[in-house]
DRENDO-1510 file (C-alpha; in Angstrom, 1 decimal, always signed):
<recs>
REC; n; res; u; v; w
REC; 1; MET; +216.1; +130.4; +130.4 .
REC; 2; ARG; +215.0; +127.2; +128.7 .
REC; 3; ILE; +213.7; +123.6; +129.2 .
REC; 4; ILE; +216.6; +121.3; +128.1 .
REC; 5; ASP; +214.9; +118.0; +128.8 .
REC; 6; ILE; +211.6; +116.3; +129.8 .
REC; 7; ARG; +211.9; +112.8; +131.2 .
REC; 8; GLU; +209.2; +110.2; +132.2 .
REC; 9; ILE; +209.3; +106.9; +133.9 .
REC; 10; THR; +206.3; +104.6; +134.6 .
REC; 11; GLN; +206.3; +103.5; +138.3 .
REC; 12; PRO; +204.2; +100.8; +140.1 .
REC; 13; ILE; +201.9; +101.9; +142.9 .
REC; 14; SER; +200.3; +98.5; +143.0 .
REC; 15; SER; +198.3; +97.3; +146.1 .
REC; 16; PRO; +195.8; +94.5; +146.9 .
REC; 17; ILE; +193.1; +97.1; +147.8 .
REC; 18; ARG; +190.0; +97.6; +145.8 .
REC; 19; ASN; +187.0; +100.0; +145.6 .
REC; 20; ALA; +183.6; +99.3; +144.2 .
REC; 21; TYR; +184.9; +99.5; +140.6 .
REC; 22; ILE; +188.5; +98.6; +140.3 .
REC; 23; ASP; +191.4; +96.9; +142.1 .
REC; 24; PHE; +194.9; +98.5; +142.4 .
REC; 25; SER; +196.9; +95.2; +141.8 .
REC; 26; LYS; +198.4; +96.6; +138.6 .
REC; 27; MET; +198.2; +100.3; +139.1 .
REC; 28; THR; +201.0; +102.6; +137.8 .
REC; 29; THR; +201.8; +106.2; +137.8 .
REC; 30; SER; +203.9; +108.4; +135.4 .
REC; 31; LEU; +206.7; +110.4; +137.2 .
REC; 32; VAL; +208.0; +113.2; +135.1 .
REC; 33; ALA; +210.9; +115.7; +135.4 .
REC; 34; VAL; +211.0; +119.1; +133.5 .
REC; 35; VAL; +214.7; +119.9; +133.5 .
REC; 36; THR; +215.7; +123.6; +133.0 .
REC; 37; ASP; +219.1; +125.3; +132.5 .
REC; 38; VAL; +218.5; +127.4; +135.6 .
REC; 39; VAL; +220.8; +126.8; +138.7 .
REC; 40; ARG; +219.6; +127.7; +142.2 .
REC; 41; ASP; +221.9; +127.1; +145.3 .
REC; 42; GLY; +224.3; +125.0; +143.2 .
REC; 43; ARG; +221.6; +122.6; +141.9 .
REC; 44; ARG; +219.9; +122.6; +138.5 .
REC; 45; VAL; +216.2; +123.5; +138.8 .
REC; 46; VAL; +214.1; +120.6; +138.0 .
REC; 47; GLY; +210.3; +120.5; +138.2 .
REC; 48; TYR; +208.5; +117.3; +139.1 .
REC; 49; GLY; +205.2; +115.8; +138.6 .
REC; 50; PHE; +203.1; +112.6; +138.6 .
REC; 51; ASN; +199.5; +111.6; +138.0 .
REC; 52; SER; +197.0; +110.8; +140.6 .
REC; 53; ASN; +196.0; +107.3; +141.6 .
REC; 54; GLY; +193.2; +105.6; +139.8 .
REC; 55; ARG; +194.5; +106.3; +136.3 .
REC; 56; TYR; +197.5; +104.5; +134.9 .
REC; 57; GLY; +200.8; +105.9; +133.9 .
REC; 58; GLN; +200.9; +107.9; +130.7 .
REC; 59; GLY; +204.3; +107.3; +129.4 .
REC; 60; GLY; +203.2; +106.5; +125.8 .
REC; 61; LEU; +201.3; +109.8; +125.4 .
REC; 62; ILE; +203.9; +111.8; +127.1 .
REC; 63; ARG; +206.8; +110.5; +125.1 .
REC; 64; GLU; +205.0; +110.2; +121.7 .
REC; 65; ARG; +203.2; +113.6; +121.7 .
REC; 66; PHE; +203.4; +116.1; +124.5 .
REC; 67; ARG; +207.1; +115.9; +125.5 .
REC; 68; ASP; +208.5; +116.6; +121.9 .
REC; 69; ARG; +206.0; +119.5; +121.2 .
REC; 70; VAL; +207.5; +121.4; +124.2 .
REC; 71; LEU; +211.1; +120.6; +123.4 .
REC; 72; GLU; +210.6; +121.5; +119.7 .
REC; 73; ALA; +209.1; +124.8; +120.5 .
REC; 74; ASP; +211.0; +128.0; +120.3 .
REC; 75; PRO; +212.4; +128.4; +123.9 .
REC; 76; GLU; +211.5; +132.1; +124.0 .
REC; 77; SER; +207.9; +131.3; +123.0 .
REC; 78; LEU; +207.5; +129.4; +126.4 .
REC; 79; LEU; +208.7; +132.3; +128.6 .
REC; 80; ASP; +206.7; +134.9; +130.6 .
REC; 81; ASP; +206.6; +138.5; +129.6 .
REC; 82; ARG; +209.8; +139.3; +131.6 .
REC; 83; GLY; +211.6; +136.5; +129.9 .
REC; 84; ASP; +213.1; +135.1; +133.1 .
REC; 85; ASN; +210.7; +132.2; +133.9 .
REC; 86; LEU; +208.5; +129.8; +132.1 .
REC; 87; ASP; +204.9; +130.7; +131.4 .
REC; 88; PRO; +202.8; +127.6; +132.2 .
REC; 89; HIS; +200.0; +128.7; +129.9 .
REC; 90; LYS; +202.3; +129.0; +127.0 .
REC; 91; VAL; +203.8; +125.6; +127.8 .
REC; 92; TRP; +200.3; +124.2; +128.0 .
REC; 93; ALA; +199.4; +125.7; +124.6 .
REC; 94; ALA; +202.5; +124.1; +123.1 .
REC; 95; MET; +201.6; +120.8; +124.5 .
REC; 96; MET; +198.0; +121.0; +123.1 .
REC; 97; ARG; +199.0; +122.2; +119.7 .
REC; 98; ASN; +197.2; +120.1; +116.9 .
REC; 99; GLU; +194.9; +118.4; +119.4 .
REC; 100; LYS; +191.1; +118.3; +118.6 .
REC; 101; PRO; +188.6; +119.5; +121.3 .
REC; 102; GLY; +186.8; +116.9; +123.3 .
REC; 103; GLY; +187.7; +113.3; +123.8 .
REC; 104; HIS; +189.7; +114.1; +127.0 .
REC; 105; GLY; +190.3; +110.6; +128.3 .
REC; 106; GLU; +193.9; +109.7; +129.1 .
REC; 107; ARG; +195.2; +112.8; +127.2 .
REC; 108; SER; +194.0; +115.1; +130.0 .
REC; 109; VAL; +196.0; +112.9; +132.5 .
REC; 110; ALA; +199.3; +113.1; +130.5 .
REC; 111; VAL; +199.1; +116.9; +130.1 .
REC; 112; GLY; +198.1; +117.3; +133.8 .
REC; 113; THR; +201.2; +115.4; +134.8 .
REC; 114; LEU; +203.5; +117.6; +132.8 .
REC; 115; ASP; +201.7; +120.7; +133.9 .
REC; 116; MET; +202.4; +119.8; +137.5 .
REC; 117; ALA; +206.1; +119.6; +136.8 .
REC; 118; VAL; +206.1; +122.9; +135.0 .
REC; 119; TRP; +204.5; +124.8; +137.9 .
REC; 120; ASP; +207.0; +123.2; +140.3 .
REC; 121; ALA; +209.8; +124.5; +138.1 .
REC; 122; VAL; +208.2; +127.9; +137.8 .
REC; 123; ALA; +207.8; +128.3; +141.6 .
REC; 124; LYS; +211.4; +127.1; +142.1 .
REC; 125; VAL; +212.8; +129.5; +139.6 .
REC; 126; ALA; +210.8; +132.3; +141.4 .
REC; 127; GLY; +212.1; +131.2; +144.8 .
REC; 128; GLN; +208.6; +130.8; +146.2 .
REC; 129; PRO; +206.4; +128.1; +147.5 .
REC; 130; LEU; +203.8; +127.5; +144.9 .
REC; 131; PHE; +200.8; +128.4; +147.1 .
REC; 132; ARG; +202.3; +131.8; +147.7 .
REC; 133; LEU; +203.1; +132.4; +144.0 .
REC; 134; LEU; +199.5; +131.4; +143.1 .
REC; 135; ALA; +198.0; +133.7; +145.7 .
REC; 136; GLU; +200.2; +136.6; +144.6 .
REC; 137; ARG; +199.2; +136.2; +140.9 .
REC; 138; ALA; +195.5; +135.9; +141.9 .
REC; 139; GLY; +195.7; +139.1; +144.0 .
REC; 140; ARG; +194.7; +137.4; +147.2 .
REC; 141; GLU; +196.2; +136.5; +150.6 .
REC; 142; ALA; +197.5; +133.0; +150.8 .
REC; 143; ASP; +196.2; +130.9; +153.7 .
REC; 144; PRO; +198.8; +128.3; +154.7 .
REC; 145; ARG; +196.3; +126.4; +156.9 .
REC; 146; VAL; +194.4; +123.8; +154.8 .
REC; 147; PHE; +191.7; +121.4; +155.8 .
REC; 148; VAL; +192.5; +117.8; +154.9 .
REC; 149; TYR; +190.6; +114.5; +155.3 .
REC; 150; ALA; +191.9; +111.0; +155.4 .
REC; 151; ALA; +190.8; +108.7; +152.6 .
REC; 152; GLY; +190.9; +105.0; +153.1 .
REC; 153; GLY; +188.5; +102.3; +154.1 .
REC; 154; TYR; +189.2; +100.3; +151.0 .
REC; 155; TYR; +188.1; +96.6; +150.6 .
REC; 156; TYR; +191.0; +94.3; +151.3 .
REC; 157; PRO; +191.4; +90.5; +151.4 .
REC; 158; GLY; +190.6; +89.4; +154.9 .
REC; 159; LYS; +189.8; +92.9; +156.2 .
REC; 160; ASP; +187.0; +92.7; +158.8 .
REC; 161; ASP; +185.2; +95.3; +160.7 .
REC; 162; ALA; +187.8; +95.3; +163.4 .
REC; 163; ALA; +190.5; +96.1; +161.0 .
REC; 164; LEU; +188.5; +98.8; +159.4 .
REC; 165; ARG; +187.7; +100.4; +162.8 .
REC; 166; ALA; +191.4; +100.2; +163.7 .
REC; 167; GLU; +192.3; +101.9; +160.4 .
REC; 168; MET; +189.9; +104.8; +161.1 .
REC; 169; ARG; +191.1; +105.1; +164.6 .
REC; 170; GLY; +194.6; +105.5; +163.3 .
REC; 171; TYR; +193.5; +108.5; +161.3 .
REC; 172; LEU; +191.9; +110.1; +164.3 .
REC; 173; ASP; +195.0; +109.5; +166.3 .
REC; 174; ARG; +197.0; +111.4; +163.7 .
REC; 175; GLY; +194.7; +114.5; +164.0 .
REC; 176; TYR; +192.2; +114.0; +161.2 .
REC; 177; THR; +188.6; +115.1; +161.8 .
REC; 178; VAL; +187.0; +113.7; +158.6 .
REC; 179; VAL; +187.6; +110.1; +157.4 .
REC; 180; LYS; +186.4; +108.4; +154.2 .
REC; 181; MET; +185.6; +104.8; +153.4 .
REC; 182; LYS; +184.5; +102.9; +150.3 .
REC; 183; ILE; +181.0; +101.5; +149.7 .
REC; 184; GLY; +179.4; +99.7; +146.8 .
REC; 185; GLY; +181.8; +96.8; +146.7 .
REC; 186; ALA; +179.6; +94.7; +148.9 .
REC; 187; PRO; +175.9; +94.1; +149.4 .
REC; 188; ILE; +174.0; +97.0; +150.8 .
REC; 189; GLU; +173.4; +95.4; +154.2 .
REC; 190; GLU; +177.1; +94.5; +154.6 .
REC; 191; ASP; +178.0; +98.2; +153.7 .
REC; 192; ARG; +175.5; +99.3; +156.3 .
REC; 193; ARG; +177.2; +97.2; +158.9 .
REC; 194; ARG; +180.6; +98.5; +157.9 .
REC; 195; ILE; +179.4; +102.1; +158.2 .
REC; 196; GLU; +177.8; +101.6; +161.5 .
REC; 197; ALA; +181.0; +100.0; +162.8 .
REC; 198; VAL; +183.1; +103.1; +161.7 .
REC; 199; LEU; +180.6; +105.5; +163.1 .
REC; 200; ASP; +180.7; +103.6; +166.4 .
REC; 201; GLU; +184.4; +103.8; +166.4 .
REC; 202; ILE; +184.9; +107.5; +165.6 .
REC; 203; GLY; +181.9; +108.7; +167.7 .
REC; 204; SER; +181.8; +112.5; +168.0 .
REC; 205; GLN; +185.5; +112.9; +167.2 .
REC; 206; ALA; +185.1; +113.0; +163.5 .
REC; 207; GLN; +182.7; +112.8; +160.5 .
REC; 208; LEU; +182.5; +110.0; +158.0 .
REC; 209; ALA; +182.4; +110.4; +154.1 .
REC; 210; VAL; +181.4; +107.4; +151.9 .
REC; 211; ASP; +182.5; +106.9; +148.3 .
REC; 212; ALA; +180.8; +104.6; +145.7 .
REC; 213; ASN; +183.3; +105.3; +142.9 .
REC; 214; GLY; +180.6; +105.7; +140.3 .
REC; 215; ARG; +179.4; +102.1; +140.7 .
REC; 216; PHE; +175.6; +102.5; +141.1 .
REC; 217; ASP; +172.7; +102.6; +138.5 .
REC; 218; LEU; +170.0; +104.9; +139.5 .
REC; 219; GLU; +167.9; +102.3; +141.4 .
REC; 220; THR; +170.8; +101.3; +143.5 .
REC; 221; ALA; +172.1; +104.9; +144.0 .
REC; 222; ILE; +168.6; +105.7; +145.4 .
REC; 223; ALA; +168.5; +102.6; +147.6 .
REC; 224; TYR; +171.8; +103.6; +149.2 .
REC; 225; ALA; +170.7; +107.2; +149.5 .
REC; 226; LYS; +167.7; +106.1; +151.5 .
REC; 227; MET; +170.0; +103.9; +153.7 .
REC; 228; LEU; +172.7; +106.6; +154.1 .
REC; 229; ARG; +170.3; +109.5; +155.1 .
REC; 230; ASP; +169.9; +107.8; +158.4 .
REC; 231; TYR; +173.5; +108.8; +159.3 .
REC; 232; PRO; +175.2; +112.2; +159.8 .
REC; 233; LEU; +177.7; +111.7; +156.9 .
REC; 234; PHE; +180.1; +114.3; +155.7 .
REC; 235; TRP; +179.2; +113.5; +152.1 .
REC; 236; TYR; +177.9; +110.7; +149.8 .
REC; 237; GLU; +180.4; +110.6; +146.9 .
REC; 238; GLU; +180.1; +109.6; +143.2 .
REC; 239; ALA; +177.1; +107.4; +143.4 .
REC; 240; GLY; +176.9; +106.8; +139.6 .
REC; 241; ASP; +178.8; +107.2; +136.4 .
REC; 242; PRO; +180.5; +110.7; +136.4 .
REC; 243; LEU; +179.0; +111.6; +133.2 .
REC; 244; ASP; +175.4; +110.6; +134.1 .
REC; 245; TYR; +174.3; +114.0; +135.2 .
REC; 246; ALA; +170.6; +112.9; +135.1 .
REC; 247; LEU; +171.4; +110.4; +137.8 .
REC; 248; GLN; +173.2; +112.8; +140.0 .
REC; 249; ALA; +170.3; +115.4; +139.6 .
REC; 250; ALA; +167.7; +112.8; +140.5 .
REC; 251; LEU; +169.6; +111.7; +143.5 .
REC; 252; SER; +169.2; +115.1; +145.2 .
REC; 253; GLU; +165.5; +114.4; +145.5 .
REC; 254; PHE; +166.3; +111.4; +147.7 .
REC; 255; TYR; +169.4; +112.6; +149.6 .
REC; 256; PRO; +169.2; +115.9; +151.3 .
REC; 257; ARG; +172.6; +115.8; +152.9 .
REC; 258; PRO; +175.9; +116.8; +151.1 .
REC; 259; MET; +177.0; +114.9; +148.0 .
REC; 260; ALA; +180.4; +115.1; +146.2 .
REC; 261; THR; +181.6; +114.3; +142.7 .
REC; 262; GLY; +183.8; +115.5; +140.0 .
REC; 263; GLU; +187.0; +113.5; +140.3 .
REC; 264; ASN; +186.5; +111.8; +137.0 .
REC; 265; LEU; +185.6; +114.9; +135.0 .
REC; 266; PHE; +188.6; +116.2; +133.1 .
REC; 267; SER; +187.9; +119.6; +131.6 .
REC; 268; HIS; +186.2; +122.9; +132.3 .
REC; 269; GLN; +183.5; +121.9; +129.8 .
REC; 270; ASP; +182.7; +118.8; +131.8 .
REC; 271; ALA; +182.5; +120.9; +135.0 .
REC; 272; ARG; +180.2; +123.3; +133.3 .
REC; 273; ASN; +177.9; +120.4; +132.2 .
REC; 274; LEU; +177.9; +119.0; +135.9 .
REC; 275; LEU; +176.7; +122.4; +137.1 .
REC; 276; ARG; +174.2; +122.9; +134.3 .
REC; 277; TYR; +172.6; +119.4; +134.4 .
REC; 278; GLY; +173.8; +117.6; +137.6 .
REC; 279; GLY; +171.5; +119.1; +140.2 .
REC; 280; MET; +174.5; +120.0; +142.4 .
REC; 281; ARG; +173.7; +122.4; +145.2 .
REC; 282; PRO; +176.2; +125.2; +146.0 .
REC; 283; ASP; +175.1; +125.5; +149.6 .
REC; 284; ARG; +176.1; +122.0; +150.5 .
REC; 285; ASP; +177.6; +119.8; +147.8 .
REC; 286; TRP; +181.3; +119.4; +147.1 .
REC; 287; LEU; +183.3; +119.4; +143.8 .
REC; 288; GLN; +186.3; +117.1; +143.5 .
REC; 289; PHE; +188.1; +118.1; +140.2 .
REC; 290; ASP; +191.7; +116.9; +140.3 .
REC; 291; CYS; +194.1; +119.1; +138.3 .
REC; 292; ALA; +196.6; +116.2; +137.9 .
REC; 293; LEU; +193.9; +114.2; +135.9 .
REC; 294; SER; +192.3; +117.2; +134.1 .
REC; 295; TYR; +194.9; +119.0; +132.1 .
REC; 296; GLY; +196.7; +120.5; +135.1 .
REC; 297; LEU; +196.4; +123.8; +136.9 .
REC; 298; VAL; +196.2; +125.9; +133.6 .
REC; 299; GLU; +192.9; +124.1; +133.0 .
REC; 300; TYR; +191.8; +124.2; +136.6 .
REC; 301; LEU; +191.9; +127.9; +136.5 .
REC; 302; ARG; +189.3; +127.8; +133.7 .
REC; 303; THR; +187.3; +125.4; +135.8 .
REC; 304; LEU; +187.3; +127.9; +138.7 .
REC; 305; ASP; +186.2; +130.6; +136.2 .
REC; 306; VAL; +183.2; +128.4; +135.2 .
REC; 307; LEU; +182.3; +127.8; +138.9 .
REC; 308; ALA; +182.2; +131.6; +139.4 .
REC; 309; GLN; +179.9; +132.0; +136.5 .
REC; 310; PHE; +177.5; +129.6; +138.2 .
REC; 311; GLY; +177.7; +131.2; +141.5 .
REC; 312; TRP; +179.9; +128.5; +143.2 .
REC; 313; SER; +182.6; +129.5; +145.6 .
REC; 314; PRO; +186.1; +127.8; +145.2 .
REC; 315; GLY; +185.6; +127.0; +148.9 .
REC; 316; ARG; +183.2; +124.2; +147.7 .
REC; 317; CYS; +186.1; +122.4; +146.0 .
REC; 318; ILE; +188.1; +119.6; +147.8 .
REC; 319; PRO; +190.2; +117.9; +145.1 .
REC; 320; HIS; +190.7; +114.2; +144.7 .
REC; 321; GLY; +194.2; +112.8; +144.6 .
REC; 322; GLY; +195.8; +113.4; +147.8 .
REC; 323; HIS; +198.9; +115.1; +146.3 .
REC; 324; GLN; +200.8; +118.2; +147.1 .
REC; 325; MET; +199.9; +120.1; +144.0 .
REC; 326; SER; +196.2; +120.3; +144.9 .
REC; 327; LEU; +197.3; +121.1; +148.5 .
REC; 328; ASN; +199.2; +124.3; +147.1 .
REC; 329; ILE; +196.2; +125.2; +145.0 .
REC; 330; ALA; +193.9; +124.9; +148.0 .
REC; 331; ALA; +196.2; +127.2; +150.1 .
REC; 332; GLY; +196.9; +129.6; +147.3 .
REC; 333; LEU; +193.4; +129.9; +145.7 .
REC; 334; GLY; +191.1; +129.4; +148.6 .
REC; 335; LEU; +189.8; +125.9; +147.9 .
REC; 336; GLY; +187.9; +124.1; +150.7 .
REC; 337; GLY; +190.6; +121.7; +151.4 .
REC; 338; ASN; +192.3; +118.5; +150.0 .
REC; 339; GLU; +192.2; +114.8; +150.1 .
REC; 340; SER; +194.9; +113.0; +151.9 .
REC; 341; TYR; +196.2; +109.3; +151.7 .
REC; 342; PRO; +198.2; +108.9; +154.9 .
REC; 343; ASP; +199.0; +105.3; +154.3 .
REC; 344; LEU; +198.4; +104.5; +150.6 .
REC; 345; PHE; +200.1; +105.0; +147.2 .
REC; 346; GLN; +203.4; +105.7; +148.6 .
REC; 347; PRO; +205.9; +107.4; +148.3 .
REC; 348; TYR; +203.5; +109.8; +146.3 .
REC; 349; GLY; +200.8; +110.2; +148.9 .
REC; 350; GLY; +201.0; +112.3; +152.0 .
REC; 351; PHE; +202.7; +115.4; +153.1 .
REC; 352; PRO; +206.3; +116.6; +153.7 .
REC; 353; ASP; +207.8; +114.8; +156.6 .
REC; 354; ASP; +207.7; +117.8; +159.1 .
REC; 355; VAL; +204.0; +118.5; +158.4 .
REC; 356; ARG; +201.5; +117.4; +161.0 .
REC; 357; VAL; +197.7; +117.3; +161.0 .
REC; 358; GLU; +196.1; +119.1; +163.9 .
REC; 359; ASP; +192.3; +119.4; +164.3 .
REC; 360; GLY; +191.8; +118.3; +160.7 .
REC; 361; HIS; +194.2; +120.9; +159.2 .
REC; 362; ILE; +197.8; +121.2; +158.1 .
REC; 363; VAL; +200.1; +124.3; +157.7 .
REC; 364; MET; +201.8; +124.5; +154.4 .
REC; 365; PRO; +205.6; +124.3; +154.4 .
REC; 366; GLU; +207.6; +127.1; +152.9 .
REC; 367; PRO; +210.3; +125.6; +150.5 .
REC; 368; PRO; +210.2; +126.9; +146.9 .
REC; 369; GLY; +208.1; +124.8; +144.6 .
REC; 370; ILE; +205.4; +122.2; +145.3 .
REC; 371; GLY; +207.3; +120.8; +148.3 .
REC; 372; PHE; +208.5; +117.4; +147.1 .
REC; 373; GLU; +211.9; +118.0; +148.6 .
REC; 374; GLY; +210.4; +117.8; +152.0 .
REC; 375; LYS; +209.4; +114.1; +151.5 .
REC; 376; ALA; +212.5; +111.9; +152.2 .
REC; 377; ASP; +211.0; +108.7; +150.6 .
REC; 378; LEU; +209.9; +110.5; +147.4 .
REC; 379; ILE; +212.6; +113.0; +146.4 .
REC; 380; PRO; +215.3; +110.4; +145.9 .
REC; 381; VAL; +213.1; +108.6; +143.4 .
REC; 382; MET; +212.5; +112.0; +141.6 .
REC; 383; ARG; +216.1; +112.9; +141.6 .
REC; 384; GLN; +217.1; +109.6; +140.3 .
REC; 385; LEU; +215.1; +110.3; +137.1 .
REC; 386; ALA; +216.5; +113.7; +136.5 .
REC; 387; GLU; +220.0; +114.2; +138.1 .
</recs>
């Protein structure tokens, strides 16, 4: 078999929402298709991928560097040992040929987007859901039941506490038991009021996580920690700059409850530095590395190896991004769960149409691949690119 084409289109996922750091009024994503010469059930096998929200489309890098390296490689050099399927690790190596170490930036997003499409193609050629293929290769039992939480609570023009409460109530009504809201985009007392409004709305039905999106300096992060520790939060997320490990370490002295970070770390080396210097606590804290932003699953497997070296369980990982790729990794490799965007960043966010949230969990669907074909508003957009 061989890859006969790789296609990319940059699509808008714009919205008037904002977090503490950015607004999404001009946000884009790259949609990619890895087209193979394999035919299954009368249809050419195409693997699809896209990058997570919060980072812009990567069309320039994909078209100028990474696409051509794969297409120009000897097709046999990209195959597994049996020669009947792609080897994602070999495809990854071809993409990264002649790239210097470090300086991850947007490069990691471009590679992660392509890597997602490669894994989708591999699982389709194998005739397996990706989560079962991953579990089989890891020598473990796949668990199709995955914890998910609802991410939202963004700042929005004209959005008052009543609207925020209604949003969170909607997530509970759909079966979620953990919801997340943004903080840091308003004065601390206003955020306190917003938090209390949500806690009053959800009561004992759910837990609340809060996310500062890396906005705070140390003084502000500590001030929020002192305020937040009064509440039974699920976690306090990304208080400061993602590379400020000293700030994260200092914060643990002021906030005894769970914290979360890692969505803006894009390599296993960054993950290693977080565990070395960030004061993260493996008994309570959460790691949010997102494969679609950090060189893909091939690199994510290296990150999981780093976690094991530091005594961390993969069960402490709940990836950022709300996409089905991480959902498959969670089910296949035993992560702690996955983020979900029930209403945002459509048609890319959310689950296949027949998947329902019950008691904060979903059960994985079983079609081959990542599962994009089960999402009626997404798969036509994908097929328009490739077929």
